[in-house]
C-alpha positions, 0 to 999 in steps of 0.5 A: 517510453519515458515515465516519471513516478512522483511521490514527493513525501515518500509515502509509499516507497515499497509500492513506488519502487516495485512498480518502477522496477516492473515498468522498467522490466517492461521496457520503459525508461523510469524515474522516481521523483521523491524525497528521502525516506527517513524510517529505514532503507527503502527497497533497492532501485532495480532498473530505474533512476531515483531522484530525491528532489523534494524536501532535501533540507527538511530530510537532512535535519532528520526524523526527530528534528524539531519543527520538521513539518514546518521546514518541509512546508517551507520547502514545498512551494519552491520544490513543486515549482522546480518540478513544474519547470523541470519535468521531462517525461512522456507520462507523469504518474502521480502516486501522492500529492502532499497538498492536493488542493494547492498542488493541482494548480502547480502540476506541469502542463505535460500530458498525459497525467495519471494518478493512483488513488491510494486514498480516496475520501475520509469516512463521512467526508464533507461536501468540501472534501468531496469537491476538493478531491474531485478537482484533484482527480479531474485534473488527471487523464486517468485515475487508477483504483486498486479495486472495483470498490475503489473505482465505484467510489471514484465514479459515484462518490467523487463523481469522476468521469467513468472513462477516466477510472481504471482498475489495476491491482496492487502488487504483492510485495514479493521483494521481501521474500528474496532479500539478500539479508534477513534478520532473525525473529526479534527477541520479543517474539522468540520461542513460540511453540503453537500457531501464531496469529499476526497483526502487522503494521502501523497501529492506528484506531481504524485498524481494529486492533481492539476488536482483534484482542476482543476476538482473541479471548475466544481463540484457544491454542494460539498466541497473538503478535501485534507488531508495528509502530504506534500512532495511538495510545497502546495502553488500552490495547495492553489492558485488553491483552491482559484479559486474554487467556492466550499469550499476546506479544507486542513489538511497538516500533518501526520494523525494517524490511530485513526483519519482516520475512522472519515475522511473516514466515513464522506466522500461521494466520495474518489478521487485518480487522480494519474498520475502514481502508481502501487497500493495505500494503500489509495484505500484499505482504501476506499475499507474497508470503502465501499466508492464510488471512482473515480480513474485514469486509471493507474497501477492496478486501472482499474482492480477495475473498471472492478469489479464495485467498482470504476469509472475510468477516464483518467489520467490528464483529469480534464473534465472527472474527474469533470464529474465523481465527479459531477455524484456521488455527485448528484446521491445517487443511484450511490454512493450506488451502488458503496459502496455496491460493494466496501464493498463486494470486501473488504469482499471477494477477497480483504479480508486479509484472501483471500490474506493469502490463496493465499500467503500460497499456494504459500509458499507451492508450493515453499517448495514442489519444493525445492530439499531438501524438506521432509515431516518432515521439513515443514507442509502444510498450505493449507485450514487452513483459 
């Protein structure tokens, strides 16, 4: 089975490459069509081919080049038309589209088409945004949601045909646990003696770091690490941190893969106090490292809580967040229980091989349903993992 995964802007290289590798282990011939990732080296391509077909001139100019987005936009139409002309697969699985309203008109006619709904709708979406999203997803033969919550939104808010919606979990980023080379803790984080609470990932307003800092005022016997590249003004966060009785350390830059293991291995609790989200790659990094986690009740997060791998608290509730963090900081047994459940989930239903089995089964189902399907033009991938 020939499969092309498509992520033109390289929005999610770890996800793209983990899925591609697992599909390849399952017997598929996989090609990832993307662009060069400019923030650091992406995970190695294991068993699949990568073709950086998009935005080559813009990427060559570098991350800090002036007017980079304008150059990228100038290449977009020609790159999409070239992809439309050259696409060659039995299944094309879109991870992201850069300009969805335009791109849905430019997609190759090849079927089946699958798209993963990494993001569905913004908060308080307008009627126009809902219509645009519906048109994009309706152009697909199947849309993959990572949770039952996401699937319900596709059916109810986007009004997508329920027969096209499938739930396939996000996999745990276990490749980070076996990197050939790991860097030690950054100097800014050395020397912690007690329990560490970790917030990791891009710093954005919707991620609730301010709520976490308010909660941390009520947590004793721990320090808090806030690690990630800022996409917001961090000075208000630093002022909140100065009011906390415990130590707060910031690492406000892009963190490369080789630095991640040491940070997660040292953390005792991972906190994701988001105000809004569907899923989070940071959650699946914490899962891979078997970390106790405290999550807000947004998106698909509560489904992890139902499986016993995380504590769930109401969004923007600093008191509830403080209570959950204080409990875990002070209770080695409670942390160990969550860690065991997280490790089991990462090795089981949230493993990439489990994800690939479900994804290949979906591809097979769609191929079997094609009117022109014949026994000679494809090969079933069921049962290969």
